[in-house]
N, C-alpha and C positions, 0 to 999 in steps of 0.2 A: 440239241436245242434247249433241253431242259436245263442242262449244265451251263450253257451260255446265259440263260435267263438267272440262274442262281447267282452267277458271277456278277452280272450287272446289278442285280437287287442287292448283293453283298457290298458292292461298291458304292450304291447309293446310300445305304444305311451307315457304312464308314465316313462319307462325307457329311450327313446329316449329324452323326455323333460329333464329328470335329468341329462343325458349326456351333452345335450346342456348348460343347466344352468351352470352345473359344469365347462363346458369350457368357458363360459363367465365370472364366478366368477375367474376362474384361470387367465385370462387375466388381469382382474381388479387388481387382488391381485399382478400378476406379474409386472404391470406397475407401481404400488404404490411402490413396492419393489425397483425398480429400481429408483436410485436417479436422480432427474432432475440436468442437467448440466447448471450451471451459468457461463456467460463470466465474469470475474473481470477485471476491467482496473486498471492499477497501473503504476507509472512512472518507467523507466527503468534506470539501472546502478546506484543504490542508495544501494550498499552493505555497511554493513551486513544485511541492512532491505529487500533489494530486489536484488538477485544475478540472473540475467536473465539466464546465460549460464547454470546453473543448474537448473533452475525453481525452486528455492527455496529462503530461506533468512528468517530473523526473523519475518518481518512483513507477508511475504507471508505465511510462516508455519502457524502462528496464525491463519490468515483468512482462510486458507485452512481448518485447524483442525476445527474451529468453524463451517464452513458450513458444514462440513462432519457430525459432532455432529447433527447439525439441519436437516440433512436428505439430502443435496445437494453436488454434485460433483462441481468441480471448474475447469475451464479453464482460466489460467491468460493470459492476453493480455497487454504486456509491450509497453508503447507509451510514447512520450514526454508529459510533462504536458499538453501543449496547445492543444493537439490532444483528449485528455481524454473527455471534455464536448462535443466535435463534434462527437465523435463516439457513446456517450451516447446518444445524440439527434437523431442519426440515428437508434438507436435502436440495434446498433451493440455490445453494452455492457449492462449488466444486473445491474452492480453496479460499483462503482469507490471508491478506497481507496485514501484518500487526507487529507490534513490538516484540522483540526475541524473548522477553521475559514472561509475556502472556500466554498461557495455557490454554489453547483454544479446545483440546480435547476435554479437559476437565470442566471448562465453562459450558461447552455445548453437549456433552455426554456422547459424542460421536468420536471415533477414532480419526486422530489428525497427525499427519507426518511432516513435521517443519524441516524447511529447507534450509540451506547454508545463508548467510548474510547477504542481503540484497544492497542496502545502504545502511547510513547511520544517521539519525537525527542527532542534532546537538541542543539540549535543552538547557536554558538558562533561567536565573531568577533575574528578571529584567524589571529596572526601576527608572526613574527620572533622575539625572545626574544631579540636578540642584536640589534634590531631598537628601542627599548626603546619608543615604541608608547604609549601615554596615551589614553586609550580608556575606559572611565567609563559609557558611554551613547551613544544612537545613534547620538546625535548631534556632538560627537567627530568624527563621519566618515566625516564629511563636508571637502571638499577639498582633501580628500585622494583618491587613487587609489584603489577602492573596487570592488571584484567580488562575485557577488551572484549566488546562484542556481537558475535555471530556474523557473520563477514566485514567486521568494522570494517577490517581491514587493506586491505580492498580499496576501501573507501568513503570513508577519511577522508585520502587523499593519499600521494604518495610519501615524504613525510618521516615520516609515522606508519608507514608499511609498512617503513621502514628500522628504525625503533626496535622494532617488533615482531619483526623477524627478529633483531636484534642482543640484545634483551633476553630472556634465558632464564627470567625470572620473568614473561613475559607469557603469558595464556591468553585464550581465546575461550568465551563460554557461549552456547548456545541459548536457555536459559531466564533471563531477565533478572532473575527474582525471586531467583536465587542470587546474582546480583550484588549485590543489596541486602543478603542475609543475611551473606555472606561479609565485607562491608566493616563491617557493624555487629559482627560476631563477631571482627574484627580479622584475619582471614585473608588479606584483601588492604589494600593501602595506598590504592590508587587504583581507581575504577570509572570506565570511559568510557562514558557512556549520555546519551541526551536527558533534560534535567531532568524533564519532565512523566511521562516514562515511569518514571524511578526514583521519583519521589515518589508516582505511582499505586501502584507496588507496594510502597512503604513504607507507605502508608495500608492497603491490602489485608492486609498482614501482620500489621499491628496488630489488624486484626479477628479474623483466623484464628487467631493466635498471642497471646493476650492475656498470656502469661507474658513475651513480648518486648517489650511495648508501651514500657516504660521504656527499654531498650536502643535500641529504634528511634527514641526522641526525642532521641536526641543531636544536638547542631547540626553542621550540614553546611557545608562550603565548596565553592562552585561555580567552579572555575577556567576562565575563558573562553579557551581556547586553539585551539578551532575556529571557523571561519566556519559561517554557517548552512549546513544539507545540505539543498538542495531535493529534493523527490520529484516523479516523474514517472511516466507509465504508457506502457510501450513496447507497441505493436500489431503484430500479424502482416501488416496491411493498412493502407496509407498513408490510404485514404479513411475508415477507421473512425477512425484517429488525427485527421484533419482535422475530422470531424464532432464528436469528444470535444472538441477544442480549442474549436470555435466554441460548443459547449454550455456550456464551463468559463468561458468570457469572459461568457456571459449570465448566469451564476450569480453572477459578481464583481459585474457592472453592476447587478443586481437586489436586491443586498444579501443574498441566500439563503446565498451561501458564508459570509458572515460569521456568519449566524444558526447555521449548522452547527457551526463552531468555537466559537460562545459556549455550546453544549449541554456541550461538554466541556472547555473552558478559559475560566474567567471572565476577561472583559477587565481 
């Protein structure tokens, strides 16, 4: 009788143990199945690459899809370029998307592990064609009224940085729509911007400011004095960077990366 009770109790404890272990494994599996959310820092108002209002854009969609493929959800934090290293240093950002020559680790004081190239911006010196300005090199910007994008002097190399330091008529703007307005209003002779960013803002201003449509339709000259500017994402952890790079490779091989690009820029 005692033996029978012991066997029953043993069987009962065995079942309880199995149920408990099953619950633990279910929690563990449930936790691993839920993708961890990463806070991604990126500049704001740089369409078609970053369209803040719709939480989308060419660059945003590529990064979001690659992170999803790597097992991570993403929350994009849109900030001025100067705020990105500050928030990364505080731990408020897990990664930052920026120009590939930008050293996030050095600027933030926190270890950063850069990914491979995501996309490349194509920056030009943009002028009104009927101004007939000869611009064949960065040196030709000397003495001209030049508007760069925020932190352009950090991203476009030492020669451009020297020009920006010596040219008293050089300014940088956070809002790139102002670059477009000021060029067509002849308040600047040269704008430094990515071609597709500039054209996107021009078309946007035509829609919201019909009175400027004729002025904004003046022909432009795009002076190719900069090499392509590759973009990348710098992560706080090397293992996340590696997972992101692998996922980005798969997007390229499958053709999905090209599909994202074609949604915003016609081939």
